[in-house]
C-alpha angles and dihedrals in degrees: 000000000000099000126134091211090059091047091049090051092050091049093049092050094053090243092147095066088049090054090047091055090052091047089055101047113009131106118276091264093047091048091049093051093045091048090049089053092049088048090053090049090051092049089065115077090229091054094046091049091048094053094044096041096091133025090235093058094043094050092044090059095037094049093051092048090049091051090049092051090049091051092049091047090053091049120096089224113026116209105254092197093051092046090052091058093043093052091045090053091052092047092051093047088054088064087076109080096215091047091046089056091049092048090062089072101035108043115132112265089227089070087068094046108102092203093054094043090051089054089066103102100182113090093209092053091049090050092049091049091050090048091049094050091047091048095053093039098240126150111268092042095088 
């Protein structure tokens, strides 16, 4: 549900760190659901501001997303659904100017790997990744 009251409730109850733990160590389905929830939180201005408010929060989210991308890149068959939510989280985080600057130095190396990028089957995810790389000014975003 796209409702700021719900997002505010989730932020006040420390639901985001719970989702991050699941994203780090859950099953593929659990990771996908938790990443989708974090994506929904980020899509709300309140959620984006919350995540980007402090370096600790930003890097907590960024580090988990980076680990997830690395795991998917190491997989023989990356989860397209999970990658879609991960890339969308990164793209939304890049809407914050301070976070966008920080992303320049902490983007997953796999996003610059042509073999990995070519394994992304979903056109929307590929488009979002291209937009993200363009936005942060990284090679591969041209």
